[in-house]
Backbone as CSV, one residue per row, in Angstrom:
resi,resn,N_x,N_y,N_z,CA_x,CA_y,CA_z,C_x,C_y,C_z
1,UNK,55.207,215.156,172.318,54.054,216.327,172.873,54.237,217.267,174.448
2,UNK,54.200,217.851,174.384,53.309,219.127,175.746,53.040,220.340,174.810
3,UNK,51.419,220.170,176.102,50.521,220.984,176.147,50.918,221.617,176.822
4,UNK,50.333,222.952,177.471,49.913,223.592,178.230,50.024,223.097,179.504
5,UNK,48.923,222.265,180.114,48.642,221.519,181.016,49.459,221.089,181.504
6,UNK,49.992,220.351,180.425,51.557,219.137,181.077,50.788,217.662,180.626
7,UNK,49.864,217.623,179.989,50.043,216.117,179.605,50.904,215.738,178.026
8,UNK,50.694,214.326,178.256,51.940,213.731,177.273,50.162,213.180,176.788
9,UNK,50.840,212.833,175.343,50.011,212.808,174.603,49.205,211.197,175.330
10,UNK,47.773,210.833,176.174,47.257,210.381,176.370,47.908,209.499,178.067
11,UNK,49.424,209.832,178.540,49.538,210.188,179.717,49.403,211.939,180.431
12,UNK,48.837,211.680,182.062,48.846,212.728,183.039,49.784,212.861,183.891
13,UNK,50.386,213.787,183.488,52.127,213.825,185.010,51.400,213.562,186.178
14,UNK,51.874,213.095,187.526,51.251,213.452,188.584,52.132,213.329,189.600
15,UNK,52.855,214.284,190.191,53.729,214.108,191.037,55.206,213.849,190.517
16,UNK,55.146,213.425,188.589,56.772,213.323,188.248,56.599,211.639,188.015
17,UNK,55.192,210.997,187.720,55.314,209.814,187.702,54.337,209.947,186.238
18,UNK,54.324,208.755,185.505,53.402,208.895,184.439,51.335,207.606,184.781
19,UNK,51.000,207.689,185.254,49.472,206.710,185.058,49.464,206.642,183.537
20,UNK,48.805,205.868,183.319,47.553,205.545,182.520,46.024,205.869,182.888
21,UNK,45.614,207.104,181.277,44.415,207.288,181.552,42.855,205.995,182.079
22,UNK,41.759,206.607,182.694,40.872,206.161,182.415,40.524,205.362,181.317
23,UNK,39.991,205.042,180.151,40.483,204.438,179.273,41.249,203.593,179.023
24,UNK,42.408,203.763,179.061,43.728,202.635,178.772,43.081,201.871,180.029
25,UNK,42.575,201.792,181.212,42.402,201.149,182.457,41.640,200.575,181.864
26,UNK,40.279,200.802,181.467,39.082,200.004,180.901,39.498,198.856,180.186
27,UNK,40.388,199.051,178.467,41.197,198.824,178.199,42.031,197.406,178.738
28,UNK,42.266,197.081,179.568,43.370,196.443,179.992,42.059,195.503,181.021
29,UNK,41.700,195.756,180.980,40.154,194.897,182.440,39.884,194.054,181.834
30,UNK,39.474,194.893,180.197,38.841,193.917,179.009,39.601,192.993,178.595
31,UNK,40.480,193.301,178.298,41.735,192.447,177.784,42.235,191.265,179.095
32,UNK,42.044,191.531,180.509,42.256,190.778,180.862,41.268,189.555,181.200
33,UNK,39.379,189.770,180.937,38.326,189.171,181.131,38.874,188.440,179.771
34,UNK,39.614,188.736,178.306,38.911,188.198,176.950,40.175,186.703,177.358
35,UNK,41.280,187.176,178.033,41.915,186.393,178.191,41.734,185.446,178.983
36,UNK,41.011,185.805,179.882,40.552,184.092,180.899,39.507,183.370,180.418
37,UNK,38.619,184.947,179.311,37.842,182.923,178.733,38.264,182.845,178.138
38,UNK,39.711,182.940,177.372,39.549,181.998,176.915,41.442,181.059,177.398
39,UNK,41.285,181.418,178.455,41.686,180.441,178.866,41.091,179.032,179.677
40,UNK,39.034,179.417,179.594,38.718,178.440,179.865,38.456,177.112,179.837
41,UNK,38.034,178.834,178.146,38.347,177.732,177.042,38.912,176.323,177.037
42,UNK,40.531,176.819,176.497,41.266,176.410,176.835,41.618,174.835,177.731
43,UNK,41.347,174.921,178.849,41.598,174.501,179.741,40.379,173.241,179.732
44,UNK,38.838,173.608,179.605,37.483,173.311,179.243,37.846,172.289,178.031
45,UNK,38.565,171.852,177.048,39.144,171.263,176.380,39.653,169.932,176.472
46,UNK,40.638,170.804,177.020,42.049,170.143,178.106,41.261,169.225,179.215
47,UNK,40.414,169.166,179.506,39.683,167.737,180.689,38.510,167.317,179.807
48,UNK,38.360,168.051,178.522,37.398,166.571,178.140,38.223,165.885,177.489
49,UNK,38.676,166.461,176.657,40.191,165.300,176.379,40.780,164.871,177.420
50,UNK,41.302,165.638,178.531,41.158,163.945,179.315,40.386,162.715,180.059
51,UNK,38.963,164.076,179.521,38.301,162.294,180.154,37.395,161.252,179.216
52,UNK,38.509,161.550,178.725,38.075,160.683,176.655,39.458,159.975,177.388
53,UNK,40.044,160.702,176.810,40.796,159.285,177.841,41.604,158.447,178.549
54,UNK,40.660,158.850,179.980,40.890,158.512,180.510,39.534,157.449,180.435
55,UNK,38.008,157.644,179.618,37.288,156.277,179.452,38.280,155.409,178.295
56,UNK,38.661,155.735,177.372,39.473,154.894,176.122,39.354,154.086,176.922
57,UNK,40.449,154.281,177.784,41.391,153.499,178.980,41.427,152.222,179.434
58,UNK,39.523,153.167,179.932,38.983,151.336,180.406,38.669,151.024,180.245
59,UNK,38.187,151.448,179.126,37.366,150.165,178.096,38.685,149.377,177.075
60,UNK,39.694,150.089,177.452,40.714,148.658,176.637,41.371,147.698,178.385
61,UNK,41.571,147.922,179.325,41.352,147.826,180.195,40.641,146.277,180.559
62,UNK,38.845,146.509,180.229,38.094,145.991,180.361,37.716,144.677,179.079
63,UNK,38.321,145.153,177.938,38.718,144.249,176.544,39.174,143.872,177.004
64,UNK,41.452,144.510,177.235,42.154,143.173,177.629,41.458,141.928,178.731
65,UNK,41.097,142.843,179.509,40.263,141.641,180.957,39.830,140.919,179.914
66,UNK,38.683,140.635,178.435,37.610,140.179,178.559,38.456,138.787,177.334
67,UNK,39.562,139.554,176.508,40.688,138.725,176.030,41.367,137.893,176.815
68,UNK,41.782,137.746,177.650,42.629,137.106,178.601,41.425,135.452,179.918
69,UNK,40.830,136.267,179.709,39.456,135.307,180.704,38.838,134.219,179.553
70,UNK,38.960,134.475,178.219,38.578,133.965,176.783,39.696,133.086,176.699
71,UNK,40.975,133.929,176.460,42.045,132.984,175.939,41.757,131.198,177.183
72,UNK,41.710,131.686,178.523,42.629,131.114,179.202,41.511,129.730,179.529
73,UNK,39.802,130.908,179.279,38.578,129.462,179.238,38.855,128.035,177.904
74,UNK,39.653,129.111,176.695,40.347,128.588,175.498,41.211,127.513,175.597
75,UNK,41.605,127.337,176.295,43.516,126.778,176.428,43.165,125.289,178.046
76,UNK,41.405,125.358,178.890,41.354,124.924,178.958,40.848,124.140,178.973
77,UNK,39.736,124.254,177.789,39.157,123.546,177.168,39.654,122.371,175.514
78,UNK,40.327,123.321,175.139,41.773,122.832,174.740,42.483,121.419,175.565
79,UNK,42.505,121.353,177.070,44.228,120.609,177.580,43.070,119.522,177.771
80,UNK,41.270,120.019,178.028,40.527,118.685,178.222,40.308,118.095,176.792
81,UNK,40.156,118.674,175.718,40.249,118.012,174.852,41.276,117.025,174.238
82,UNK,42.503,117.294,174.153,43.414,117.101,174.108,44.287,115.789,175.047
83,UNK,42.816,116.074,176.290,43.235,114.172,177.481,42.082,113.467,176.852
84,UNK,41.188,113.497,176.530,39.474,112.242,176.025,40.076,111.539,175.431
85,UNK,39.649,110.199,175.652,40.426,108.855,175.803,38.942,108.185,175.082
86,UNK,37.806,108.668,174.504,36.369,108.748,173.630,35.871,108.878,172.540
87,UNK,35.095,108.580,172.183,33.737,109.632,171.466,33.653,111.095,172.365
88,UNK,33.515,111.056,171.510,32.392,112.677,172.313,31.010,112.875,172.242
89,UNK,30.770,113.148,172.885,28.705,113.271,172.850,28.263,114.762,172.749
90,UNK,27.508,115.075,172.047,27.237,116.735,171.733,25.674,116.578,172.425
91,UNK,24.927,117.004,172.766,24.065,116.817,172.974,23.377,119.135,172.946
92,UNK,21.521,118.657,172.399,21.619,120.279,171.738,20.061,120.277,171.863
93,UNK,19.731,121.256,172.090,18.601,121.572,172.019,18.070,122.592,171.246
94,UNK,17.128,122.595,169.897,16.792,123.306,169.273,16.094,124.898,169.844
95,UNK,15.426,124.776,170.763,14.188,126.176,170.687,14.943,126.504,171.665
96,UNK,15.895,126.015,172.761,17.472,127.698,173.163,18.324,126.913,172.800
97,UNK,18.794,128.110,173.138,20.715,127.808,172.556,21.872,127.161,173.980
98,UNK,21.003,126.689,175.128,22.047,124.974,175.951,22.361,124.721,174.943
99,UNK,24.100,124.567,175.310,24.655,122.980,174.135,25.608,122.953,175.282
100,UNK,25.721,121.070,175.155,26.237,120.345,176.157,26.828,119.901,175.453
101,UNK,28.775,119.435,175.583,29.537,118.602,175.247,30.491,117.711,176.071
102,UNK,29.938,116.252,176.329,30.758,115.161,177.677,31.989,114.698,176.452
103,UNK,32.786,115.444,177.784,33.998,114.507,177.307,34.533,113.490,177.744
104,UNK,34.768,112.781,177.828,35.254,111.082,178.476,35.990,111.124,178.399
105,UNK,37.022,110.868,179.755,38.148,110.912,180.489,37.955,110.137,180.989
106,UNK,39.774,109.506,181.267,40.291,107.962,181.820,39.530,107.465,182.966
107,UNK,39.235,108.256,183.857,38.816,108.491,185.088,36.925,109.603,185.156
108,UNK,37.104,110.599,184.661,35.312,110.193,184.649,34.936,111.232,183.119
109,UNK,34.467,112.085,183.184,33.542,112.511,181.749,33.449,114.467,182.383
110,UNK,34.232,114.987,181.597,34.710,116.633,181.611,32.210,116.807,181.437
111,UNK,32.233,117.587,181.528,30.731,118.755,180.978,30.833,119.866,180.653
112,UNK,31.530,120.350,179.932,30.568,122.021,179.094,29.371,122.119,179.057
113,UNK,28.375,123.295,179.207,27.140,122.993,179.538,27.321,124.479,178.958
114,UNK,26.133,125.239,178.093,26.890,126.562,178.121,25.181,126.927,177.980
115,UNK,24.353,127.603,179.222,23.824,128.442,179.601,23.504,129.758,180.007
116,UNK,22.640,130.454,179.794,22.240,131.471,180.466,23.049,133.184,180.420
117,UNK,23.773,132.160,179.514,25.348,134.193,179.196,26.117,133.157,179.923
118,UNK,26.292,131.698,180.432,27.680,131.663,180.606,27.940,129.615,180.543
119,UNK,29.369,129.671,180.230,30.057,128.652,179.979,30.130,127.492,181.425
120,UNK,29.237,126.612,181.078,29.904,125.589,182.849,30.785,125.091,182.552
121,UNK,32.238,124.097,184.032,32.569,122.298,183.832,32.259,122.363,184.223
122,UNK,31.915,120.783,184.255,31.687,119.570,185.300,33.007,118.645,185.524
123,UNK,33.391,118.798,185.590,33.911,117.248,186.603,34.733,116.682,187.172
124,UNK,33.926,116.063,186.780,33.507,114.556,186.813,31.693,114.278,187.167
125,UNK,31.252,113.710,187.728,29.094,112.877,187.923,29.240,113.907,188.952
126,UNK,30.378,114.389,189.876,28.817,114.267,191.616,29.410,115.709,191.904
127,UNK,31.140,116.681,190.654,31.480,117.678,190.594,30.555,118.758,191.052
128,UNK,30.857,120.046,191.145,30.574,121.260,191.438,30.137,121.753,190.066
129,UNK,29.747,122.259,189.242,29.350,123.471,188.036,30.624,123.707,188.332
130,UNK,31.611,124.626,187.970,32.180,125.583,187.518,32.029,126.460,186.548
131,UNK,32.221,127.749,186.628,31.886,128.857,185.889,33.157,129.232,185.326
132,UNK,33.176,128.971,184.169,34.583,129.219,182.670,35.214,130.216,182.628
133,UNK,33.076,130.946,182.026,33.525,131.889,181.282,31.623,132.540,181.354
134,UNK,32.414,133.777,181.557,30.778,135.230,182.138,30.253,135.702,180.575
135,UNK,29.720,136.335,180.887,29.117,137.671,179.309,29.246,136.669,178.492
136,UNK,28.889,135.532,178.423,28.836,135.359,176.746,27.425,134.893,176.108
137,UNK,27.802,135.786,174.921,26.535,136.246,174.727,26.155,134.874,173.572
138,UNK,26.949,133.763,172.732,26.621,133.081,172.610,27.650,131.659,172.103
139,UNK,27.784,130.982,172.161,28.727,129.501,172.546,28.063,128.042,171.512
140,UNK,29.482,128.007,171.057,29.104,126.509,169.539,30.066,126.185,169.558
141,UNK,30.002,124.403,170.640,30.345,123.027,169.846,30.379,122.689,168.665
142,UNK,30.837,122.244,168.143,31.288,120.999,167.301,32.020,120.282,166.549
143,UNK,31.546,118.661,165.867,32.906,118.543,165.062,32.660,119.395,164.280
144,UNK,33.928,118.755,163.164,34.847,119.397,162.688,35.771,118.328,162.148
145,UNK,35.625,118.048,160.815,36.237,116.992,159.657,37.075,117.404,159.069
146,UNK,37.891,117.407,158.939,39.363,116.570,158.289,39.527,116.037,157.289
147,UNK,40.105,116.056,156.523,40.817,115.300,155.946,41.841,113.543,155.638
148,UNK,42.167,113.974,157.650,42.371,113.486,157.586,42.778,113.603,159.498
149,UNK,42.264,113.385,159.988,41.800,113.841,161.400,40.143,114.332,161.998
150,UNK,39.797,114.560,162.806,38.888,114.699,162.647,39.035,115.545,164.202
151,UNK,38.324,116.566,163.777,38.827,118.048,165.058,37.754,118.985,165.958
152,UNK,38.052,119.393,167.394,36.150,119.869,167.042,36.520,121.195,167.221
153,UNK,35.502,122.399,167.317,35.861,123.717,167.489,34.440,124.324,168.272
154,UNK,35.296,125.794,169.151,34.035,126.443,169.863,34.277,127.557,169.256
155,UNK,33.236,128.282,169.020,33.656,129.747,169.336,31.806,129.963,170.431
156,UNK,33.361,131.338,169.943,32.336,131.623,171.623,32.325,133.177,171.427
157,UNK,30.574,133.820,172.196,31.262,135.536,170.996,31.152,135.942,172.638
158,UNK,31.727,137.527,172.513,31.326,137.764,174.621,29.771,138.912,174.284
159,UNK,30.034,139.285,175.012,28.989,140.258,175.669,29.339,141.320,175.659
160,UNK,29.157,142.520,174.444,29.765,143.458,174.281,29.193,144.673,174.975
161,UNK,30.575,145.449,175.794,30.490,146.474,177.424,30.095,147.449,176.536
162,UNK,30.092,147.800,175.205,30.462,149.344,174.517,28.810,149.059,174.608
163,UNK,28.113,150.352,173.847,26.706,151.076,173.724,27.221,150.603,171.720
164,UNK,28.547,151.117,171.229,28.785,150.772,169.522,29.724,149.932,169.749
165,UNK,30.718,149.213,169.386,31.286,147.703,169.276,32.714,147.846,167.475
166,UNK,33.325,148.258,167.643,33.814,148.427,167.007,33.715,146.943,165.907
167,UNK,34.702,146.146,166.724,34.787,145.041,166.785,33.617,143.705,167.279
168,UNK,33.766,143.342,166.879,32.860,142.022,168.134,33.344,140.876,168.825
169,UNK,32.718,140.802,169.784,34.179,139.840,170.348,34.392,138.852,170.130
170,UNK,34.659,137.965,169.103,34.406,136.567,168.928,35.546,135.820,168.156
171,UNK,35.297,134.685,170.179,36.593,133.414,169.911,36.205,132.288,169.264
172,UNK,37.178,132.245,168.192,37.361,130.549,168.159,38.648,129.411,168.714
173,UNK,38.047,128.699,169.065,39.287,127.489,169.272,39.154,126.287,168.367
174,UNK,40.385,125.733,168.637,40.411,124.193,167.734,41.518,122.929,167.911
175,UNK,40.709,122.203,169.260,41.250,121.083,169.330,41.272,119.621,169.245
176,UNK,42.203,118.394,168.573,41.933,117.080,167.866,42.676,116.080,169.577
177,UNK,41.052,115.598,169.658,41.186,114.647,170.131,42.366,113.186,170.055
178,UNK,43.462,112.531,170.902,43.865,111.301,170.278,42.879,110.445,169.844
179,UNK,41.739,110.083,170.553,41.189,108.937,169.862,40.332,108.904,168.870
180,UNK,40.914,110.457,168.044,39.876,111.025,166.874,40.728,111.353,165.986
181,UNK,42.278,110.777,165.452,42.803,110.524,164.835,42.575,109.731,163.465
182,UNK,42.886,109.500,162.834,42.059,109.352,161.712,43.374,108.962,160.268
183,UNK,43.819,107.804,160.293,45.168,107.073,159.174,45.081,106.480,158.347
């Protein structure tokens, strides 16, 4: 539909081309601003999810490292228990958490000591104390008598590095010394 002034429904003819009217240019600007706002929200949510996933990934790697450290320390303890040559001596103090397990070997005596959040190992009377496991919340070694044998159990709980831990980092190792087998 054309009127006498040469305009067609909201479009003005200028030099033979169609140009949007001033009202439509304003609507396009508002549309562009709405799209930019939506894009900003979507990108913000994407970055939030990305950084949350990175945090979870770091926590998972840290937990895997703690598990590997605990398993390595537990296997070392089990080797020492299996290589024992005599009865064990457990020294524990009731007032504090410290506990020491003396494991006699053929050539020397291995001592495991829990003190100040770490489990230390001494491979002989004059040998230095070597940290076997650090970041320990609690450690308890005790004799576990069964029907046909006497075994030793070591329960160790690591300190949690997360504010709210879903699972307690608790490990239990069991070993039987050759001298403690009952026939």
